[in-house]
C-alpha positions in Angstrom: -191.1 -53.6 149.6 -187.4 -55.7 148.1 -189.6 -56.8 145.1 -190.6 -53.4 144.1 -187.3 -51.8 144.4 -185.9 -54.4 142.4 -188.1 -54.5 139.5 -188.0 -50.2 139.2 -184.3 -51.3 139.5 -184.6 -53.2 136.5 -187.2 -51.0 135.0 -184.4 -47.5 134.8 -181.6 -50.1 134.2 -184.1 -51.6 131.3 -184.9 -47.8 130.2 -181.0 -47.0 130.2 -179.6 -49.4 128.4 -182.5 -49.6 124.9 -181.6 -45.6 125.1 -177.5 -46.4 125.1 -178.6 -48.9 122.2 -181.0 -45.9 120.3 -178.4 -43.6 121.0 -175.1 -46.3 119.7 -176.9 -47.1 116.8 -178.1 -43.2 115.4 -174.4 -43.2 116.0 -173.3 -46.3 113.5 -176.0 -45.2 111.5 -175.0 -42.1 111.2 -170.6 -43.2 110.2 -172.3 -45.7 107.9 -174.0 -42.9 105.0 -170.7 -41.0 104.9 -167.9 -43.1 104.7 -170.0 -45.3 102.1 -169.0 -43.4 98.7 -165.8 -43.4 99.9 -165.9 -47.0 100.7 -167.7 -47.9 97.2 -164.9 -45.8 95.7 -162.2 -48.3 97.2 -164.3 -51.6 96.4 -164.6 -50.1 92.8 -160.8 -49.1 92.5 -159.9 -51.9 94.2 -162.0 -53.7 91.1 -160.8 -52.1 89.0 -157.2 -52.9 89.8 -157.5 -56.4 90.2 -158.7 -57.2 86.5 -156.3 -54.5 85.3 -153.6 -56.8 87.0 -155.5 -60.2 85.8 -155.1 -58.9 82.2 -151.3 -58.1 82.2 -150.7 -61.7 84.1 -150.2 -63.7 80.8 -148.5 -60.9 78.5 -145.6 -60.1 81.2 -143.0 -62.8 80.9 -142.1 -64.1 84.7 -138.3 -63.6 86.1 -137.7 -67.0 87.8 -137.5 -70.4 86.7 -139.7 -72.0 88.9 -142.8 -73.8 87.9 -145.9 -73.8 90.3 -145.3 -75.1 93.9 -141.3 -76.0 93.3 -139.0 -73.2 95.7 -135.9 -71.7 94.7 -133.7 -70.2 96.4 -132.6 -67.2 95.6 -130.5 -65.8 98.8 -126.7 -67.6 97.4 -127.2 -65.7 94.2 
């Protein structure tokens, strides 16, 4: 009798877990479908901004006299 009750409890918990996973998966997939255009737009904007910054990196004058890896303390100026 104890094994039957334990089996029924395990089936109930398993069914509950399966149903909750299905509902959560449904909500997550709907949210992903709704937010995909916004994420694509932001990624495209960030990519374009990075390309623009890389193109202008060599033409912009640097305002300090530092070499890569050298530290110049400007707090006392």
